[in-house]
N, CA, C and O atoms as a DFTB+ gen file, in Angstrom:
640 C
 N C O
     1  1     -35.855      17.088      28.996
     2  2     -36.980      16.884      28.841
     3  2     -37.615      16.417      30.328
     4  3     -36.965      15.709      31.098
     5  1     -38.838      16.858      30.603
     6  2     -39.387      16.598      32.080
     7  2     -40.732      15.795      31.870
     8  3     -41.720      16.250      31.293
     9  1     -40.630      14.589      32.398
    10  2     -41.798      13.880      32.432
    11  2     -42.808      13.704      33.766
    12  3     -42.383      13.221      34.816
    13  1     -44.028      14.098      33.618
    14  2     -44.700      13.953      34.523
    15  2     -45.658      12.783      34.732
    16  3     -46.490      12.648      33.835
    17  1     -45.705      11.883      35.773
    18  2     -46.418      11.050      35.808
    19  2     -48.035      11.092      36.112
    20  3     -48.319      12.185      36.601
    21  1     -48.957      10.401      35.998
    22  2     -50.313      10.685      36.349
    23  2     -50.449      11.093      37.566
    24  3     -49.537      10.982      38.385
    25  1     -51.707      11.665      37.866
    26  2     -52.111      12.370      39.220
    27  2     -51.840      11.505      40.307
    28  3     -51.359      11.934      41.356
    29  1     -52.175      10.070      40.086
    30  2     -52.067       9.611      41.526
    31  2     -50.766       8.935      41.815
    32  3     -50.416       8.545      42.929
    33  1     -50.060       8.829      40.668
    34  2     -48.505       8.234      40.701
    35  2     -47.680       9.522      40.878
    36  3     -46.505       9.394      40.535
    37  1     -48.016      10.659      41.312
    38  2     -46.840      11.797      41.110
    39  2     -46.388      11.949      42.226
    40  3     -47.146      12.226      43.156
    41  1     -45.044      11.806      42.409
    42  2     -44.295      11.927      43.671
    43  2     -43.382      13.216      43.297
    44  3     -43.395      14.265      43.941
    45  1     -42.624      12.975      42.204
    46  2     -41.653      14.247      41.903
    47  2     -41.574      13.952      40.136
    48  3     -41.936      12.933      39.547
    49  1     -41.063      15.028      39.635
    50  2     -40.594      15.205      38.246
    51  2     -39.568      14.139      37.778
    52  3     -38.673      13.871      38.580
    53  1     -39.578      13.663      36.891
    54  2     -38.251      12.767      36.345
    55  2     -37.450      13.307      35.130
    56  3     -38.013      13.474      34.047
    57  1     -36.303      13.545      35.289
    58  2     -35.496      14.038      34.431
    59  2     -35.154      13.004      33.383
    60  3     -34.584      12.042      33.897
    61  1     -35.313      12.901      32.135
    62  2     -34.961      11.975      30.907
    63  2     -34.071      12.715      30.211
    64  3     -34.444      13.797      29.756
    65  1     -32.938      12.327      30.038
    66  2     -31.847      12.975      28.781
    67  2     -31.590      12.107      27.897
    68  3     -30.992      11.059      28.144
    69  1     -32.023      12.453      26.740
    70  2     -31.627      11.164      25.530
    71  2     -30.425      10.983      25.326
    72  3     -29.525      11.818      25.425
    73  1     -30.330       9.580      24.951
    74  2     -29.329       8.740      24.875
    75  2     -28.646       8.931      23.603
    76  3     -29.285       8.606      22.602
    77  1     -27.653       9.323      23.473
    78  2     -26.864       9.409      21.830
    79  2     -25.960       8.249      21.726
    80  3     -25.172       7.799      22.557
    81  1     -26.296       7.783      20.289
    82  2     -25.207       6.743      20.031
    83  2     -24.176       7.268      19.535
    84  3     -24.278       8.256      18.807
    85  1     -22.859       6.649      19.865
    86  2     -21.807       7.362      19.451
    87  2     -21.206       6.459      18.048
    88  3     -20.951       5.263      17.907
    89  1     -21.131       7.458      17.257
    90  2     -20.682       7.061      15.870
    91  2     -19.160       6.259      15.975
    92  3     -18.318       6.429      16.857
    93  1     -19.093       5.514      15.026
    94  2     -17.737       4.830      14.760
    95  2     -16.712       5.794      14.783
    96  3     -17.052       6.905      14.374
    97  1     -15.280       5.633      15.238
    98  2     -14.467       6.531      15.129
    99  2     -13.734       6.733      13.508
   100  3     -13.848       5.845      12.663
   101  1     -13.110       7.805      13.284
   102  2     -12.118       8.027      12.060
   103  2     -11.238       7.113      11.434
   104  3     -11.060       6.662      10.302
   105  1     -10.524       6.945      13.087
   106  2      -9.325       6.069      12.543
   107  2      -9.275       4.517      11.850
   108  3      -8.242       4.002      11.422
   109  1     -10.141       4.112      11.839
   110  2     -10.241       2.428      11.265
   111  2     -10.198       2.798       9.732
   112  3      -9.414       2.175       9.017
   113  1     -11.035       3.822       9.166
   114  2     -11.122       4.134       7.885
   115  2      -9.874       4.988       7.425
   116  3      -9.488       5.077       6.260
   117  1      -9.321       5.581       8.488
   118  2      -8.045       6.379       8.045
   119  2      -6.848       5.294       7.722
   120  3      -6.189       5.379       6.686
   121  1      -6.627       4.250       8.723
   122  2      -5.779       3.223       8.797
   123  2      -5.936       2.468       6.991
   124  3      -4.997       2.263       6.222
   125  1      -7.125       2.246       6.788
   126  2      -7.299       1.643       5.566
   127  2      -6.909       2.644       4.507
   128  3      -5.922       2.361       3.827
   129  1      -7.546       3.774       4.271
   130  2      -7.013       4.836       3.412
   131  2      -5.189       4.947       3.398
   132  3      -4.463       5.128       2.420
   133  1      -4.841       4.786       4.703
   134  2      -3.265       5.213       4.775
   135  2      -2.467       3.786       4.003
   136  3      -1.527       3.876       3.214
   137  1      -3.066       2.592       4.426
   138  2      -2.681       1.381       3.500
   139  2      -2.749       1.477       1.933
   140  3      -1.771       1.247       1.221
   141  1      -3.509       1.698       1.639
   142  2      -3.998       2.120       0.187
   143  2      -2.980       3.235      -0.461
   144  3      -2.460       3.051      -1.562
   145  1      -2.723       4.525       0.411
   146  2      -1.941       5.121      -0.064
   147  2      -0.719       4.691      -0.148
   148  3      -0.180       5.014      -1.206
   149  1      -0.016       4.026       0.634
   150  2       1.313       3.740       0.742
   151  2       1.596       2.591      -0.091
   152  3       2.735       2.369      -0.502
   153  1       0.369       1.676      -0.417
   154  2       0.729       0.916      -1.628
   155  2       0.875       1.844      -2.815
   156  3       1.829       1.627      -3.561
   157  1       0.232       2.635      -3.033
   158  2       0.122       3.263      -4.323
   159  2       1.267       4.356      -4.411
   160  3       1.805       4.467      -5.513
   161  1       1.594       4.970      -3.639
   162  2       2.965       5.885      -3.539
   163  2       3.742       4.984      -3.881
   164  3       4.387       5.317      -4.875
   165  1       4.037       3.731      -3.410
   166  2       5.088       2.696      -3.682
   167  2       5.181       2.211      -4.941
   168  3       6.303       2.079      -5.431
   169  1       4.038       1.868      -5.669
   170  2       4.013       1.475      -7.045
   171  2       4.317       2.589      -8.059
   172  3       4.903       2.420      -9.128
   173  1       3.752       3.965      -7.491
   174  2       4.253       5.047      -8.202
   175  2       5.770       5.276      -8.496
   176  3       6.204       5.557      -9.613
   177  1       6.538       5.124      -7.357
   178  2       7.901       5.231      -7.144
   179  2       8.645       4.042      -8.102
   180  3       9.645       4.235      -8.792
   181  1       7.936       2.818      -7.974
   182  2       8.632       1.763      -8.622
   183  2       8.658       1.964     -10.097
   184  3       9.623       1.668     -10.803
   185  1       7.408       2.547     -10.573
   186  2       7.233       2.971     -11.810
   187  2       8.120       4.156     -12.627
   188  3       8.463       4.229     -13.807
   189  1       8.325       5.002     -11.536
   190  2       9.039       6.118     -11.851
   191  2      10.454       5.638     -11.986
   192  3      11.149       6.064     -12.908
   193  1      10.907       4.793     -11.132
   194  2      12.347       4.118     -11.258
   195  2      12.383       3.268     -12.378
   196  3      13.494       3.209     -12.904
   197  1      11.466       2.566     -12.918
   198  2      11.430       1.815     -13.932
   199  2      11.509       2.474     -15.130
   200  3      12.214       1.995     -16.019
   201  1      10.760       3.738     -15.347
   202  2      10.995       4.735     -16.347
   203  2      12.312       5.494     -16.497
   204  3      12.635       6.192     -17.459
   205  1      13.064       5.232     -15.326
   206  2      14.379       5.903     -15.501
   207  2      14.866       7.332     -14.755
   208  3      15.878       7.963     -15.060
   209  1      13.840       7.711     -13.639
   210  2      13.794       8.726     -13.136
   211  2      15.013       8.415     -11.689
   212  3      14.974       7.538     -10.826
   213  1      15.895       9.402     -11.884
   214  2      17.029       9.422     -10.976
   215  2      16.404       9.554      -9.392
   216  3      15.497      10.330      -9.091
   217  1      16.903       8.879      -8.703
   218  2      16.272       8.896      -7.279
   219  2      17.533       9.581      -6.381
   220  3      17.497       9.701      -5.157
   221  1      18.765      10.047      -7.332
   222  2      19.790      10.420      -6.307
   223  2      19.593      11.971      -6.093
   224  3      18.916      12.655      -6.861
   225  1      20.240      12.461      -4.991
   226  2      20.217      13.965      -4.492
   227  2      21.690      14.016      -3.919
   228  3      22.535      13.129      -3.805
   229  1      21.705      15.324      -3.607
   230  2      23.116      15.745      -2.730
   231  2      23.269      14.982      -1.466
   232  3      24.338      15.247      -0.916
   233  1      22.572      14.160      -0.862
   234  2      22.734      13.466       0.059
   235  2      22.886      12.204       0.258
   236  3      23.336      11.715       1.294
   237  1      22.459      11.496      -0.885
   238  2      22.324      10.186      -1.577
   239  2      21.242       9.927      -2.029
   240  3      20.402      10.774      -2.336
   241  1      21.092       8.518      -2.147
   242  2      20.150       7.972      -3.176
   243  2      18.680       8.008      -2.122
   244  3      18.847       8.037      -0.903
   245  1      17.654       8.005      -2.550
   246  2      16.411       8.063      -1.745
   247  2      15.908       6.544      -2.015
   248  3      15.457       6.207      -3.109
   249  1      16.012       5.785      -1.069
   250  2      15.563       4.286      -0.985
   251  2      13.893       4.166      -1.469
   252  3      13.243       5.203      -1.336
   253  1      13.271       3.115      -1.947
   254  2      12.142       3.038      -2.301
   255  2      11.097       2.755      -1.317
   256  3       9.884       2.912      -1.458
   257  1      12.018       2.121       0.148
   258  2      11.406       2.178       1.228
   259  2      10.655       3.326       1.743
   260  3       9.573       3.209       2.320
   261  1      11.328       4.578       1.493
   262  2      11.005       5.903       1.956
   263  2       9.621       6.171       1.717
   264  3       8.949       6.771       2.556
   265  1       9.068       5.703       0.454
   266  2       7.984       6.132       0.143
   267  2       6.874       5.773       1.055
   268  3       6.153       6.616       1.589
   269  1       6.762       4.516       1.213
   270  2       5.596       3.915       1.965
   271  2       5.623       4.265       3.427
   272  3       4.590       4.187       4.092
   273  1       6.852       4.678       3.993
   274  2       7.245       4.954       5.616
   275  2       6.438       6.186       5.465
   276  3       5.279       6.338       5.852
   277  1       7.234       7.101       4.820
   278  2       6.756       8.673       4.830
   279  2       5.310       8.634       4.683
   280  3       4.777       9.010       5.727
   281  1       4.424       8.299       3.720
   282  2       3.169       7.914       3.666
   283  2       2.417       7.613       4.634
   284  3       1.427       8.280       4.933
   285  1       2.849       6.417       5.334
   286  2       2.277       5.950       6.552
   287  2       2.366       7.157       7.702
   288  3       1.347       7.477       8.316
   289  1       3.510       7.738       7.929
   290  2       3.744       8.522       9.050
   291  2       2.779       9.790       8.666
   292  3       1.980      10.275       9.468
   293  1       2.937      10.184       7.538
   294  2       2.167      11.521       7.422
   295  2       0.525      11.400       7.324
   296  3      -0.229      12.336       7.589
   297  1       0.148      10.247       6.948
   298  2      -1.254       9.733       6.994
   299  2      -1.839       9.657       8.586
   300  3      -2.993       9.923       8.918
   301  1      -0.743       9.224       9.479
   302  2      -1.278       8.915      10.842
   303  2      -1.292      10.191      11.419
   304  3      -2.046      10.337      12.381
   305  1      -0.609      11.171      11.035
   306  2      -0.654      12.647      11.743
   307  2      -1.897      12.983      11.057
   308  3      -2.768      13.471      11.777
   309  1      -2.140      12.845       9.945
   310  2      -3.757      13.245       9.422
   311  2      -4.854      12.825      10.131
   312  3      -5.825      13.570      10.262
   313  1      -4.813      11.499      10.699
   314  2      -5.728      10.884      11.475
   315  2      -5.937      11.577      12.833
   316  3      -7.056      11.784      13.304
   317  1      -4.960      11.868      13.337
   318  2      -4.837      12.195      14.527
   319  2      -5.284      13.838      14.601
   320  3      -5.667      14.388      15.634
   321  1      -5.149      14.499      13.269
   322  2      -5.813      16.044      12.946
   323  2      -7.147      15.838      13.151
   324  3      -7.878      16.545      13.845
   325  1      -7.546      14.578      12.362
   326  2      -8.910      14.443      12.207
   327  2      -9.558      14.109      13.323
   328  3     -10.684      14.582      13.478
   329  1      -8.983      13.202      14.371
   330  2      -9.827      13.045      15.687
   331  2     -10.001      14.017      16.545
   332  3     -10.878      13.939      17.405
   333  1      -9.017      15.298      16.410
   334  2      -8.714      16.264      17.262
   335  2      -9.926      17.361      16.623
   336  3     -10.772      17.800      17.401
   337  1      -9.939      17.695      15.416
   338  2     -10.843      18.338      14.594
   339  2     -12.233      18.250      14.976
   340  3     -12.961      19.238      15.075
   341  1     -12.656      16.861      15.227
   342  2     -13.906      16.250      15.402
   343  2     -14.443      16.766      16.739
   344  3     -15.641      17.011      16.881
   345  1     -13.317      16.972      17.967
   346  2     -14.057      17.113      19.241
   347  2     -13.922      18.657      19.306
   348  3     -14.748      19.101      20.104
   349  1     -13.153      19.639      18.731
   350  2     -12.873      20.938      18.906
   351  2     -13.513      21.764      17.944
   352  3     -14.015      22.802      18.375
   353  1     -13.607      21.500      16.640
   354  2     -13.936      22.349      15.267
   355  2     -15.310      22.406      15.442
   356  3     -15.859      21.430      15.952
   357  1     -16.046      23.490      15.073
   358  2     -17.383      23.622      14.656
   359  2     -17.824      23.192      13.476
   360  3     -19.016      22.924      13.324
   361  1     -16.907      23.065      12.465
   362  2     -17.155      22.395      11.268
   363  2     -16.057      21.378      10.782
   364  3     -15.234      21.616       9.898
   365  1     -16.147      20.469      11.336
   366  2     -15.016      19.621      11.474
   367  2     -14.394      19.077      10.096
   368  3     -13.193      18.824      10.007
   369  1     -15.370      18.898       8.932
   370  2     -14.995      18.327       7.896
   371  2     -14.311      19.375       7.130
   372  3     -13.197      19.213       6.633
   373  1     -15.106      20.620       7.031
   374  2     -14.441      21.924       6.310
   375  2     -12.830      22.051       6.676
   376  3     -11.847      21.906       5.950
   377  1     -12.926      22.334       7.897
   378  2     -11.673      22.798       8.844
   379  2     -10.709      21.418       8.360
   380  3      -9.644      21.752       7.839
   381  1     -10.887      20.295       8.440
   382  2      -9.996      19.365       8.211
   383  2      -9.531      19.356       6.773
   384  3      -8.307      19.353       6.640
   385  1     -10.245      19.351       5.686
   386  2     -10.141      19.552       4.527
   387  2      -9.053      20.500       4.263
   388  3      -7.991      20.089       3.795
   389  1      -9.258      21.847       4.553
   390  2      -8.494      22.896       4.509
   391  2      -7.294      23.044       5.173
   392  3      -6.416      23.724       4.643
   393  1      -7.089      22.468       6.354
   394  2      -5.938      22.000       6.908
   395  2      -4.982      21.101       6.033
   396  3      -3.778      21.268       5.840
   397  1      -5.867      20.036       5.512
   398  2      -4.783      19.137       4.783
   399  2      -4.471      19.540       3.438
   400  3      -3.724      18.892       2.705
   401  1      -5.128      20.771       3.066
   402  2      -4.963      20.901       1.589
   403  2      -3.472      21.948       1.900
   404  3      -2.425      21.929       1.253
   405  1      -3.768      22.697       2.942
   406  2      -2.241      23.729       3.322
   407  2      -1.341      22.904       3.830
   408  3      -0.199      23.338       3.678
   409  1      -1.427      21.508       4.573
   410  2      -0.234      20.917       4.587
   411  2       0.303      20.022       3.711
   412  3       1.421      19.518       3.812
   413  1      -0.557      19.814       2.787
   414  2      -0.210      18.842       1.386
   415  2       0.543      19.931       0.946
   416  3       1.740      19.797       1.204
   417  1       0.215      21.075       0.308
   418  2       0.929      22.084      -0.064
   419  2       2.284      22.245       0.516
   420  3       3.294      21.973      -0.134
   421  1       2.316      22.733       1.869
   422  2       3.538      22.764       2.612
   423  2       4.460      21.590       2.601
   424  3       5.657      21.802       2.792
   425  1       4.032      20.376       2.397
   426  2       4.787      19.139       2.322
   427  2       5.728      19.111       1.043
   428  3       6.795      18.503       0.967
   429  1       5.011      20.045      -0.155
   430  2       5.758      20.219      -1.507
   431  2       7.063      21.151      -1.177
   432  3       8.061      21.140      -1.897
   433  1       6.972      21.731      -0.333
   434  2       8.052      22.689      -0.560
   435  2       9.643      22.505      -0.129
   436  3      10.534      23.301      -0.424
   437  1       9.788      21.419       0.548
   438  2      11.209      21.020       0.679
   439  2      11.703      20.066      -0.610
   440  3      12.889      19.795      -0.796
   441  1      10.597      19.590      -1.482
   442  2      10.757      18.997      -2.500
   443  2      11.536      19.842      -3.734
   444  3      12.484      19.503      -4.444
   445  1      10.736      21.090      -3.694
   446  2      11.067      21.877      -4.810
   447  2      12.339      22.809      -4.386
   448  3      12.954      23.363      -5.297
   449  1      12.763      23.005      -3.007
   450  2      13.809      23.633      -2.927
   451  2      14.872      22.847      -3.515
   452  3      14.892      21.641      -3.760
   453  1      15.982      23.966      -3.746
   454  2      17.111      23.311      -4.355
   455  2      18.350      22.611      -3.268
   456  3      19.414      22.089      -3.600
   457  1      17.861      22.784      -2.063
   458  2      18.776      22.274      -1.136
   459  2      19.139      20.849      -1.296
   460  3      20.274      20.547      -0.930
   461  1      18.320      19.842      -1.815
   462  2      18.942      18.444      -1.873
   463  2      19.124      18.222      -3.484
   464  3      19.277      17.125      -4.021
   465  1      19.078      19.409      -4.103
   466  2      19.734      19.187      -5.788
   467  2      19.131      18.061      -6.099
   468  3      19.961      17.250      -6.510
   469  1      17.500      17.433      -6.081
   470  2      16.939      16.466      -6.661
   471  2      16.894      16.752      -8.550
   472  3      16.867      17.865      -9.076
   473  1      16.896      15.759      -9.094
   474  2      16.676      15.825     -10.715
   475  2      15.351      16.102     -10.760
   476  3      14.505      15.521     -10.081
   477  1      15.166      16.872     -11.449
   478  2      13.558      17.516     -11.935
   479  2      12.663      16.502     -12.093
   480  3      11.521      16.574     -11.638
   481  1      13.018      15.694     -12.613
   482  2      11.948      14.372     -13.018
   483  2      11.460      13.937     -11.608
   484  3      10.277      13.791     -11.301
   485  1      12.701      13.718     -10.659
   486  2      12.507      13.201      -9.558
   487  2      11.487      14.028      -8.517
   488  3      10.757      13.565      -7.640
   489  1      11.674      15.275      -8.885
   490  2      10.777      16.283      -8.161
   491  2       8.966      16.246      -8.551
   492  3       7.947      16.304      -7.862
   493  1       9.270      16.108     -10.118
   494  2       7.979      15.805     -10.218
   495  2       7.468      14.603      -9.515
   496  3       6.448      14.547      -8.829
   497  1       8.146      13.833      -9.723
   498  2       7.272      12.361      -9.217
   499  2       7.023      12.093      -7.742
   500  3       6.189      11.301      -7.303
   501  1       7.987      12.977      -6.915
   502  2       7.849      13.247      -5.498
   503  2       6.680      14.072      -5.096
   504  3       5.986      13.745      -4.133
   505  1       6.435      15.164      -5.829
   506  2       5.231      15.822      -5.782
   507  2       4.163      15.153      -6.218
   508  3       3.287      15.096      -5.355
   509  1       3.904      14.643      -7.188
   510  2       2.901      13.515      -7.481
   511  2       2.478      12.623      -6.516
   512  3       1.281      12.497      -6.259
   513  1       3.386      11.959      -5.927
   514  2       3.168      11.275      -4.894
   515  2       2.323      11.820      -3.671
   516  3       1.337      11.277      -3.172
   517  1       2.940      13.048      -3.283
   518  2       2.399      13.442      -2.124
   519  2       1.015      13.870      -2.314
   520  3       0.299      13.832      -1.313
   521  1       0.309      14.428      -3.851
   522  2      -0.992      14.807      -4.040
   523  2      -1.754      13.528      -4.125
   524  3      -2.899      13.522      -3.673
   525  1      -1.224      12.370      -4.687
   526  2      -1.985      11.211      -4.981
   527  2      -2.299      10.831      -3.257
   528  3      -3.431      10.678      -2.799
   529  1      -1.428      10.761      -2.718
   530  2      -1.492      10.257      -1.265
   531  2      -2.490      10.790      -0.311
   532  3      -3.133      10.073       0.456
   533  1      -2.608      12.251      -0.400
   534  2      -3.491      13.243      -0.109
   535  2      -4.917      12.855      -0.722
   536  3      -5.968      12.775      -0.086
   537  1      -4.786      12.691      -1.719
   538  2      -6.142      12.513      -2.557
   539  2      -6.930      11.181      -2.319
   540  3      -8.087      11.052      -2.720
   541  1      -6.310      10.271      -1.700
   542  2      -6.738       9.167      -1.192
   543  2      -7.052       9.000       0.049
   544  3      -7.933       8.204       0.378
   545  1      -6.256       9.857       1.070
   546  2      -6.548       9.789       2.534
   547  2      -7.785      10.860       3.030
   548  3      -8.757      10.640       3.753
   549  1      -7.374      12.025       2.388
   550  2      -8.163      13.291       2.955
   551  2      -9.899      12.761       2.486
   552  3     -10.613      12.625       3.480
   553  1     -10.440      12.536       1.446
   554  2     -11.672      12.033       1.526
   555  2     -12.227      11.164       1.991
   556  3     -13.415      11.291       2.287
   557  1     -11.548       9.998       2.205
   558  2     -11.954       8.664       2.801
   559  2     -12.211       9.291       4.361
   560  3     -13.309       9.188       4.909
   561  1     -11.067       9.943       4.986
   562  2     -11.446      10.130       6.111
   563  2     -12.638      11.404       6.329
   564  3     -13.319      11.330       7.352
   565  1     -12.874      12.508       5.416
   566  2     -13.515      13.586       5.667
   567  2     -14.989      12.916       5.692
   568  3     -15.882      13.402       6.386
   569  1     -15.183      11.768       4.890
   570  2     -16.574      11.228       4.671
   571  2     -16.914      10.988       6.105
   572  3     -17.978      11.393       6.573
   573  1     -16.070      10.365       6.779
   574  2     -16.388       9.693       8.105
   575  2     -16.832      10.847       9.199
   576  3     -17.745      10.721      10.016
   577  1     -15.959      12.028       9.028
   578  2     -16.128      13.084       9.855
   579  2     -17.620      13.653       9.489
   580  3     -18.342      13.974      10.433
   581  1     -18.084      13.781       8.213
   582  2     -19.398      14.246       7.858
   583  2     -20.463      13.015       8.866
   584  3     -21.450      13.426       9.477
   585  1     -20.217      12.119       8.877
   586  2     -21.305      11.267       9.509
   587  2     -20.760      11.359      11.022
   588  3     -21.265      10.598      11.847
   589  1     -19.976      12.059      11.333
   590  2     -19.980      12.301      12.975
   591  2     -20.166      13.488      13.378
   592  3     -19.970      13.729      14.569
   593  1     -20.583      14.511      12.500
   594  2     -20.841      15.881      12.520
   595  2     -21.875      16.044      13.836
   596  3     -21.713      16.947      14.656
   597  1     -22.857      15.146      13.925
   598  2     -24.079      15.523      14.849
   599  2     -23.844      15.278      16.078
   600  3     -24.781      14.981      16.819
   601  1     -22.730      15.342      16.478
   602  2     -22.517      15.133      17.778
   603  2     -22.581      16.583      18.804
   604  3     -21.655      17.332      19.119
   605  1     -24.071      16.646      19.181
   606  2     -23.986      18.017      19.688
   607  2     -24.054      19.425      18.912
   608  3     -24.288      20.532      19.396
   609  1     -23.801      19.100      17.651
   610  2     -24.042      20.320      16.866
   611  2     -25.379      20.525      16.246
   612  3     -25.937      19.605      15.648
   613  1     -25.963      21.832      16.386
   614  2     -27.232      21.809      15.446
   615  2     -27.047      21.241      13.998
   616  3     -25.967      21.240      13.406
   617  1     -28.207      20.766      13.503
   618  2     -28.465      20.133      11.889
   619  2     -28.730      21.409      11.369
   620  3     -29.678      22.048      11.826
   621  1     -28.076      21.836      10.540
   622  2     -28.252      23.150       9.418
   623  2     -29.842      22.892       8.738
   624  3     -30.345      21.786       8.542
   625  1     -30.347      23.964       8.501
   626  2     -31.700      23.744       7.876
   627  2     -31.959      23.275       6.734
   628  3     -33.122      22.957       6.486
   629  1     -31.004      23.128       5.823
   630  2     -30.981      22.618       4.510
   631  2     -30.936      21.084       4.411
   632  3     -31.156      20.505       3.347
   633  1     -30.585      20.323       5.783
   634  2     -30.235      19.166       5.944
   635  2     -31.436      18.550       6.658
   636  3     -31.417      17.320       6.709
   637  1     -32.289      19.058       7.119
   638  2     -33.551      18.755       8.181
   639  2     -34.549      17.747       7.511
   640  3     -35.557      17.382       8.116
């Protein structure tokens, strides 16, 4: 935008660039979602174990501590993916959600393969924890991504 001063004060044209306020980052909300998901998956594992689900496999018993640890690990990867997509994707929220659905589906593959010889009830409980963790983390991060969408991208006509 060019600003011209009144005739008697005009010396040169002054360029003014609008200043954009940088929105809050995704990671704080992602960390809260990660904590909630880790607690939830741990509680699910405790309930499953109390209900008599066998956590044993061909390589040993799966400890309860594995549930929050892996939930936190995978959620942190999701937060990093979200931060990258905000910077590189034209539609970061949709791209993130589709990517997370695919990655959640892929995370179920090792659980259902007969390599570890898990008990069928444990496979069900394990798959359920994957889906519940994703159902907690992904929407909370995606909401923040929607708020950050306006960084340099044109606003769709239906949102004006």
